[in-house]
Biopython code that builds the backbone (N, CA, C, O; Angstrom):
import numpy as np
from Bio.PDB.StructureBuilder import StructureBuilder

atoms = [
    (1, "MET", "N", (0.035, -1.253, 0.119)),
    (1, "MET", "CA", (0.303, 0.194, -0.294)),
    (1, "MET", "C", (1.103, 1.305, -0.117)),
    (1, "MET", "O", (2.045, 1.613, 0.612)),
    (2, "ALA", "N", (0.432, 1.836, -1.029)),
    (2, "ALA", "CA", (1.629, 3.543, -1.157)),
    (2, "ALA", "C", (1.055, 4.581, 0.239)),
    (2, "ALA", "O", (-0.168, 4.651, 0.357)),
    (3, "GLY", "N", (1.672, 5.138, 0.969)),
    (3, "GLY", "CA", (2.206, 6.164, 2.073)),
    (3, "GLY", "C", (3.454, 6.423, 1.999)),
    (3, "GLY", "O", (4.405, 5.862, 1.456)),
    (4, "PRO", "N", (3.276, 7.719, 2.864)),
    (4, "PRO", "CA", (4.558, 8.522, 3.621)),
    (4, "PRO", "C", (5.614, 7.614, 3.356)),
    (4, "PRO", "O", (5.542, 6.412, 3.609)),
    (5, "ILE", "N", (6.799, 8.295, 2.741)),
    (5, "ILE", "CA", (7.721, 6.655, 3.456)),
    (5, "ILE", "C", (8.858, 6.987, 4.271)),
    (5, "ILE", "O", (9.523, 8.007, 4.447)),
    (6, "GLN", "N", (8.874, 5.963, 4.658)),
    (6, "GLN", "CA", (9.538, 6.332, 5.908)),
    (6, "GLN", "C", (11.219, 5.755, 6.209)),
    (6, "GLN", "O", (11.905, 5.963, 7.210)),
    (7, "ARG", "N", (11.582, 4.944, 4.919)),
    (7, "ARG", "CA", (12.627, 3.926, 4.996)),
    (7, "ARG", "C", (14.254, 5.186, 5.496)),
    (7, "ARG", "O", (15.188, 4.988, 6.273)),
    (8, "PHE", "N", (13.872, 6.535, 4.504)),
    (8, "PHE", "CA", (14.688, 7.265, 4.355)),
    (8, "PHE", "C", (14.273, 8.372, 4.013)),
    (8, "PHE", "O", (13.422, 8.205, 3.139)),
    (9, "ASP", "N", (14.532, 10.190, 4.403)),
    (9, "ASP", "CA", (13.860, 10.633, 4.896)),
    (9, "ASP", "C", (14.182, 11.835, 3.399)),
    (9, "ASP", "O", (15.132, 12.591, 3.194)),
    (10, "ALA", "N", (12.927, 11.559, 2.580)),
    (10, "ALA", "CA", (12.654, 12.107, 1.739)),
    (10, "ALA", "C", (11.984, 13.817, 1.686)),
    (10, "ALA", "O", (10.972, 13.926, 0.995)),
    (11, "SER", "N", (12.624, 15.421, 2.536)),
    (11, "SER", "CA", (12.298, 15.688, 2.911)),
    (11, "SER", "C", (11.773, 16.629, 1.578)),
    (11, "SER", "O", (10.777, 17.173, 1.100)),
    (12, "GLU", "N", (13.376, 16.364, 1.336)),
    (12, "GLU", "CA", (14.191, 17.522, -0.509)),
    (12, "GLU", "C", (13.600, 16.940, -1.027)),
    (12, "GLU", "O", (12.689, 17.698, -1.359)),
    (13, "TRP", "N", (13.262, 15.390, -1.665)),
    (13, "TRP", "CA", (12.480, 15.536, -2.083)),
    (13, "TRP", "C", (10.916, 15.737, -2.797)),
    (13, "TRP", "O", (10.050, 15.965, -1.952)),
    (14, "SER", "N", (10.481, 15.693, -4.064)),
    (14, "SER", "CA", (9.463, 16.536, -4.285)),
    (14, "SER", "C", (8.434, 15.046, -4.807)),
    (14, "SER", "O", (7.547, 15.012, -5.660)),
    (15, "VAL", "N", (8.945, 13.968, -3.960)),
    (15, "VAL", "CA", (7.834, 12.616, -4.004)),
    (15, "VAL", "C", (8.502, 12.567, -2.579)),
    (15, "VAL", "O", (9.646, 12.919, -2.290)),
    (16, "ARG", "N", (7.329, 11.946, -1.585)),
    (16, "ARG", "CA", (6.888, 11.554, -0.392)),
    (16, "ARG", "C", (6.647, 10.546, -0.291)),
    (16, "ARG", "O", (7.201, 9.874, 0.579)),
    (17, "PHE", "N", (5.755, 10.030, -1.103)),
    (17, "PHE", "CA", (4.600, 8.911, -1.273)),
    (17, "PHE", "C", (5.671, 7.562, -1.751)),
    (17, "PHE", "O", (6.446, 7.930, -2.634)),
    (18, "GLY", "N", (5.870, 5.999, -1.314)),
    (18, "GLY", "CA", (5.634, 5.007, -1.919)),
    (18, "GLY", "C", (5.309, 3.969, -1.605)),
    (18, "GLY", "O", (4.974, 3.679, -0.456)),
    (19, "CYS", "N", (5.349, 3.004, -2.798)),
    (19, "CYS", "CA", (4.869, 1.705, -1.941)),
    (19, "CYS", "C", (6.221, 1.478, -1.313)),
    (19, "CYS", "O", (7.127, 1.714, -2.113)),
    (20, "GLU", "N", (6.800, 0.931, 0.375)),
    (20, "GLU", "CA", (7.820, 0.022, 1.007)),
    (20, "GLU", "C", (7.204, -1.101, 1.255)),
    (20, "GLU", "O", (6.010, -1.311, 1.465)),
    (21, "VAL", "N", (8.535, -2.159, 1.199)),
    (21, "VAL", "CA", (7.910, -2.964, 1.815)),
    (21, "VAL", "C", (7.783, -3.170, 3.446)),
    (21, "VAL", "O", (8.770, -3.032, 4.169)),
    (22, "GLN", "N", (6.176, -3.592, 4.082)),
    (22, "GLN", "CA", (6.991, -3.847, 5.640)),
    (22, "GLN", "C", (6.432, -4.223, 6.272)),
    (22, "GLN", "O", (5.278, -4.555, 6.000)),
    (23, "ASP", "N", (6.931, -4.354, 7.359)),
    (23, "ASP", "CA", (7.453, -6.465, 8.533)),
    (23, "ASP", "C", (7.220, -7.015, 7.862)),
    (23, "ASP", "O", (6.077, -7.440, 7.692)),
    (24, "PHE", "N", (8.912, -7.461, 6.640)),
    (24, "PHE", "CA", (9.540, -8.032, 6.236)),
    (24, "PHE", "C", (11.142, -8.757, 7.553)),
    (24, "PHE", "O", (12.053, -8.368, 8.283)),
    (25, "SER", "N", (10.640, -9.664, 7.165)),
    (25, "SER", "CA", (11.505, -10.325, 8.118)),
    (25, "SER", "C", (12.298, -11.252, 7.262)),
    (25, "SER", "O", (11.932, -12.119, 6.468)),
    (26, "PRO", "N", (13.753, -10.749, 7.716)),
    (26, "PRO", "CA", (14.767, -12.368, 6.763)),
    (26, "PRO", "C", (15.388, -13.275, 7.197)),
    (26, "PRO", "O", (16.179, -14.118, 6.776)),
    (27, "GLY", "N", (14.560, -12.778, 8.842)),
    (27, "GLY", "CA", (14.854, -14.692, 9.801)),
    (27, "GLY", "C", (14.374, -16.095, 9.729)),
    (27, "GLY", "O", (14.476, -17.209, 10.243)),
    (28, "SER", "N", (13.484, -15.042, 8.305)),
    (28, "SER", "CA", (12.218, -16.256, 7.556)),
    (28, "SER", "C", (12.985, -16.864, 6.733)),
    (28, "SER", "O", (12.620, -18.025, 6.548)),
    (29, "TYR", "N", (14.390, -16.396, 5.856)),
    (29, "TYR", "CA", (14.537, -16.658, 4.844)),
    (29, "TYR", "C", (16.427, -17.621, 4.427)),
    (29, "TYR", "O", (16.984, -18.343, 3.599)),
    (30, "LEU", "N", (16.706, -16.692, 6.093)),
    (30, "LEU", "CA", (18.553, -16.217, 6.109)),
    (30, "LEU", "C", (18.739, -16.367, 7.543)),
    (30, "LEU", "O", (18.115, -15.727, 8.388)),
    (31, "GLY", "N", (19.459, -17.078, 7.731)),
    (31, "GLY", "CA", (20.651, -18.115, 8.779)),
    (31, "GLY", "C", (20.448, -16.305, 9.364)),
    (31, "GLY", "O", (19.815, -15.539, 8.637)),
    (32, "PRO", "N", (21.063, -15.783, 10.731)),
    (32, "PRO", "CA", (21.320, -13.897, 10.953)),
    (32, "PRO", "C", (23.324, -13.970, 10.120)),
    (32, "PRO", "O", (23.913, -13.259, 9.306)),
    (33, "LYS", "N", (23.494, -14.521, 10.473)),
    (33, "LYS", "CA", (24.536, -14.209, 9.761)),
    (33, "LYS", "C", (24.142, -13.521, 8.183)),
    (33, "LYS", "O", (24.654, -12.487, 7.754)),
    (34, "GLU", "N", (23.448, -14.085, 7.687)),
    (34, "GLU", "CA", (23.696, -13.623, 6.394)),
    (34, "GLU", "C", (22.440, -12.532, 5.964)),
    (34, "GLU", "O", (21.901, -11.988, 5.000)),
    (35, "SER", "N", (22.417, -12.622, 7.078)),
    (35, "SER", "CA", (20.334, -11.288, 7.209)),
    (35, "SER", "C", (21.579, -10.159, 7.673)),
    (35, "SER", "O", (21.307, -9.002, 7.354)),
    (36, "ARG", "N", (22.614, -10.309, 8.227)),
    (36, "ARG", "CA", (23.034, -9.066, 8.815)),
    (36, "ARG", "C", (24.759, -8.633, 6.949)),
    (36, "ARG", "O", (25.618, -7.903, 6.455)),
    (37, "ARG", "N", (24.011, -9.817, 6.917)),
    (37, "ARG", "CA", (26.038, -9.215, 5.300)),
    (37, "ARG", "C", (25.427, -9.225, 4.637)),
    (37, "ARG", "O", (25.934, -9.147, 3.517)),
    (38, "LEU", "N", (24.117, -9.307, 4.673)),
    (38, "LEU", "CA", (23.222, -8.914, 2.672)),
    (38, "LEU", "C", (22.123, -7.185, 2.635)),
    (38, "LEU", "O", (21.413, -6.546, 3.412)),
    (39, "GLU", "N", (22.393, -7.136, 1.849)),
    (39, "GLU", "CA", (21.531, -5.577, 1.789)),
    (39, "GLU", "C", (20.561, -6.119, 1.902)),
    (39, "GLU", "O", (20.429, -7.332, 2.068)),
    (40, "ARG", "N", (19.266, -4.876, 1.794)),
    (40, "ARG", "CA", (18.046, -5.360, 2.250)),
    (40, "ARG", "C", (17.789, -5.499, 1.190)),
    (40, "ARG", "O", (17.636, -6.709, 1.025)),
    (41, "GLY", "N", (17.603, -4.880, 0.119)),
    (41, "GLY", "CA", (16.950, -5.487, -1.521)),
    (41, "GLY", "C", (17.952, -7.178, -1.945)),
    (41, "GLY", "O", (17.249, -7.759, -2.772)),
    (42, "THR", "N", (19.020, -7.891, -1.703)),
    (42, "THR", "CA", (19.101, -8.638, -1.154)),
    (42, "THR", "C", (19.018, -10.006, -0.864)),
    (42, "THR", "O", (19.405, -11.150, -1.098)),
    (43, "GLN", "N", (17.758, -8.689, 0.255)),
    (43, "GLN", "CA", (16.916, -10.401, 0.699)),
    (43, "GLN", "C", (16.007, -9.873, 0.635)),
    (43, "GLN", "O", (15.498, -9.774, 1.751)),
    (44, "LEU", "N", (15.385, -9.375, -0.205)),
    (44, "LEU", "CA", (14.007, -9.444, -0.682)),
    (44, "LEU", "C", (13.829, -10.653, -2.351)),
    (44, "LEU", "O", (13.061, -11.509, -2.789)),
    (45, "GLY", "N", (14.587, -10.234, -2.583)),
    (45, "GLY", "CA", (15.065, -10.889, -4.148)),
    (45, "GLY", "C", (15.185, -12.720, -3.692)),
    (45, "GLY", "O", (14.559, -13.608, -4.272)),
    (46, "PHE", "N", (16.215, -12.942, -2.449)),
    (46, "PHE", "CA", (15.913, -14.298, -2.214)),
    (46, "PHE", "C", (15.450, -14.689, -1.843)),
    (46, "PHE", "O", (15.501, -15.917, -1.912)),
    (47, "ALA", "N", (14.068, -13.730, -0.694)),
    (47, "ALA", "CA", (13.132, -14.336, 0.050)),
    (47, "ALA", "C", (11.833, -14.315, -1.311)),
    (47, "ALA", "O", (10.985, -15.111, -0.905)),
    (48, "ALA", "N", (11.517, -13.937, -2.238)),
    (48, "ALA", "CA", (11.058, -13.852, -4.134)),
    (48, "ALA", "C", (10.784, -14.800, -4.652)),
    (48, "ALA", "O", (9.739, -15.275, -5.097)),
    (49, "ALA", "N", (12.568, -15.334, -4.546)),
    (49, "ALA", "CA", (13.081, -16.647, -4.942)),
    (49, "ALA", "C", (13.295, -17.384, -4.414)),
    (49, "ALA", "O", (14.078, -18.170, -4.946)),
    (50, "ALA", "N", (12.927, -17.648, -3.349)),
    (50, "ALA", "CA", (12.648, -18.875, -2.353)),
    (50, "ALA", "C", (11.030, -18.788, -1.733)),
    (50, "ALA", "O", (10.671, -19.510, -0.803)),
    (51, "ASP", "N", (10.422, -18.121, -2.179)),
    (51, "ASP", "CA", (8.718, -18.190, -2.278)),
    (51, "ASP", "C", (8.691, -18.987, -3.902)),
    (51, "ASP", "O", (8.496, -20.105, -4.380)),
    (52, "ALA", "N", (8.913, -18.059, -4.195)),
    (52, "ALA", "CA", (8.764, -18.379, -6.573)),
    (52, "ALA", "C", (8.882, -20.587, -6.184)),
    (52, "ALA", "O", (8.110, -21.545, -6.209)),
    (53, "LEU", "N", (9.941, -20.396, -5.966)),
    (53, "LEU", "CA", (10.292, -21.370, -5.792)),
    (53, "LEU", "C", (9.309, -23.408, -4.904)),
    (53, "LEU", "O", (9.104, -24.619, -4.991)),
    (54, "ALA", "N", (9.170, -22.275, -4.283)),
    (54, "ALA", "CA", (8.657, -23.194, -2.815)),
    (54, "ALA", "C", (7.396, -23.364, -3.292)),
    (54, "ALA", "O", (6.943, -24.494, -3.111)),
    (55, "ASP", "N", (6.278, -22.124, -4.172)),
    (55, "ASP", "CA", (5.329, -21.505, -4.835)),
    (55, "ASP", "C", (5.181, -22.987, -6.289)),
    (55, "ASP", "O", (4.075, -23.473, -6.529)),
    (56, "ALA", "N", (6.037, -23.306, -6.801)),
    (56, "ALA", "CA", (6.518, -23.543, -8.202)),
    (56, "ALA", "C", (6.139, -25.311, -8.587)),
    (56, "ALA", "O", (5.584, -25.968, -9.467)),
    (57, "GLY", "N", (7.328, -25.642, -6.414)),
    (57, "GLY", "CA", (6.344, -27.138, -6.297)),
    (57, "GLY", "C", (8.148, -27.453, -7.684)),
    (57, "GLY", "O", (9.012, -26.655, -8.046)),
    (58, "ASP", "N", (7.915, -29.095, -8.042)),
    (58, "ASP", "CA", (9.001, -29.707, -8.351)),
    (58, "ASP", "C", (9.375, -29.881, -10.248)),
    (58, "ASP", "O", (8.804, -30.266, -11.268)),
    (59, "PRO", "N", (10.364, -29.453, -9.928)),
    (59, "PRO", "CA", (10.417, -28.875, -12.114)),
    (59, "PRO", "C", (10.090, -29.571, -12.462)),
    (59, "PRO", "O", (9.239, -29.442, -13.342)),
    (60, "GLY", "N", (10.482, -30.762, -12.071)),
    (60, "GLY", "CA", (10.981, -31.772, -13.176)),
    (60, "GLY", "C", (12.522, -31.999, -13.438)),
    (60, "GLY", "O", (13.038, -32.871, -14.138)),
    (61, "ALA", "N", (12.822, -31.508, -13.075)),
    (61, "ALA", "CA", (14.616, -31.332, -14.009)),
    (61, "ALA", "C", (15.566, -31.405, -12.584)),
    (61, "ALA", "O", (15.437, -31.195, -11.378)),
    (62, "ASP", "N", (16.765, -31.912, -13.704)),
    (62, "ASP", "CA", (17.834, -32.438, -12.696)),
    (62, "ASP", "C", (17.883, -30.185, -12.265)),
    (62, "ASP", "O", (18.033, -29.144, -12.905)),
    (63, "PRO", "N", (17.608, -30.676, -10.618)),
    (63, "PRO", "CA", (18.798, -29.334, -10.651)),
    (63, "PRO", "C", (19.981, -29.056, -11.278)),
    (63, "PRO", "O", (20.388, -28.110, -11.953)),
    (64, "ALA", "N", (20.335, -29.852, -10.989)),
    (64, "ALA", "CA", (22.173, -29.800, -11.672)),
    (64, "ALA", "C", (21.906, -28.866, -13.151)),
    (64, "ALA", "O", (22.985, -28.491, -13.609)),
    (65, "ARG", "N", (20.955, -28.513, -13.809)),
    (65, "ARG", "CA", (20.858, -28.675, -14.869)),
    (65, "ARG", "C", (20.636, -27.069, -14.761)),
    (65, "ARG", "O", (20.958, -26.266, -15.637)),
    (66, "CYS", "N", (19.954, -26.721, -13.374)),
    (66, "CYS", "CA", (19.309, -25.680, -13.622)),
    (66, "CYS", "C", (19.553, -23.881, -13.371)),
    (66, "CYS", "O", (20.686, -23.568, -13.004)),
    (67, "ALA", "N", (19.024, -23.294, -13.469)),
    (67, "ALA", "CA", (19.936, -22.090, -13.029)),
    (67, "ALA", "C", (18.820, -20.604, -12.882)),
    (67, "ALA", "O", (17.729, -20.584, -13.450)),
    (68, "VAL", "N", (19.293, -19.533, -12.099)),
    (68, "VAL", "CA", (18.635, -18.257, -11.378)),
    (68, "VAL", "C", (19.308, -17.487, -12.567)),
    (68, "VAL", "O", (20.526, -17.644, -12.475)),
    (69, "VAL", "N", (19.049, -16.889, -13.406)),
    (69, "VAL", "CA", (20.505, -14.981, -13.199)),
    (69, "VAL", "C", (19.621, -14.757, -13.393)),
    (69, "VAL", "O", (18.754, -15.221, -14.133)),
    (70, "SER", "N", (19.773, -12.954, -11.883)),
    (70, "SER", "CA", (19.461, -11.805, -11.629)),
    (70, "SER", "C", (20.787, -11.148, -11.450)),
    (70, "SER", "O", (21.845, -11.499, -10.927)),
    (71, "GLY", "N", (20.341, -10.002, -12.103)),
    (71, "GLY", "CA", (21.061, -8.411, -12.088)),
    (71, "GLY", "C", (20.659, -6.771, -11.749)),
    (71, "GLY", "O", (19.831, -6.116, -12.382)),
    (72, "THR", "N", (21.308, -6.383, -10.810)),
    (72, "THR", "CA", (20.241, -5.123, -11.024)),
    (72, "THR", "C", (21.504, -4.107, -11.393)),
    (72, "THR", "O", (22.560, -4.218, -10.771)),
    (73, "GLY", "N", (21.281, -2.748, -12.816)),
    (73, "GLY", "CA", (22.716, -1.919, -12.160)),
    (73, "GLY", "C", (22.943, -1.303, -11.349)),
    (73, "GLY", "O", (24.063, -0.821, -11.180)),
    (74, "ILE", "N", (21.493, -1.027, -10.218)),
    (74, "ILE", "CA", (22.089, -0.127, -9.550)),
    (74, "ILE", "C", (20.446, -0.527, -8.197)),
    (74, "ILE", "O", (19.241, -0.293, -8.098)),
    (75, "GLY", "N", (21.753, -1.355, -7.333)),
    (75, "GLY", "CA", (20.777, -2.466, -6.509)),
    (75, "GLY", "C", (22.014, -1.179, -4.357)),
    (75, "GLY", "O", (22.916, -0.393, -4.066)),
    (76, "GLY", "N", (21.207, -1.803, -3.945)),
    (76, "GLY", "CA", (22.669, -1.088, -2.250)),
    (76, "GLY", "C", (22.260, 0.195, -2.154)),
    (76, "GLY", "O", (22.343, 0.659, -1.017)),
    (77, "LEU", "N", (21.671, 1.209, -3.340)),
    (77, "LEU", "CA", (21.939, 2.896, -2.726)),
    (77, "LEU", "C", (21.803, 3.017, -0.678)),
    (77, "LEU", "O", (22.454, 3.434, 0.280)),
    (78, "ILE", "N", (20.750, 2.463, -0.931)),
    (78, "ILE", "CA", (20.584, 2.934, 1.139)),
    (78, "ILE", "C", (22.017, 2.497, 1.565)),
    (78, "ILE", "O", (22.685, 3.127, 2.384)),
    (79, "THR", "N", (22.124, 2.203, 1.402)),
    (79, "THR", "CA", (24.196, 1.118, 2.867)),
    (79, "THR", "C", (24.314, 1.911, 1.978)),
    (79, "THR", "O", (23.429, 2.762, 1.878)),
    (80, "LEU", "N", (25.872, 1.923, 0.651)),
    (80, "LEU", "CA", (26.237, 3.329, -0.075)),
    (80, "LEU", "C", (25.963, 4.586, 0.966)),
    (80, "LEU", "O", (26.179, 5.743, 0.606)),
]
sb = StructureBuilder()
sb.init_structure("model")
sb.init_model(0)
sb.init_chain("A")
sb.init_seg("    ")
for serial, (resi, resn, name, xyz) in enumerate(atoms, 1):
    if name == "N":
        sb.init_residue(resn, " ", resi, " ")
    sb.init_atom(name, np.array(xyz, "f"), 0.0, 1.0, " ", f" {name:<3s}", serial, name[0])
structure = sb.get_structure()
């Protein structure tokens, strides 16, 4: 749901609302060490991939011959 941006100070921007992910717990997908080391965007991507795999069920293919490739041109800006 759209609302005022809460994750950073947006007061200097002309747009101050967005659709932020609320109540996300990386601990449901990652261990404590990985959760601390990974940037939030990476955590969300990992969680989305895990949920997609769980929803897809058995793909009926050799896992050693399957892959998912994902990339971003500008991730982790909050961390920087």
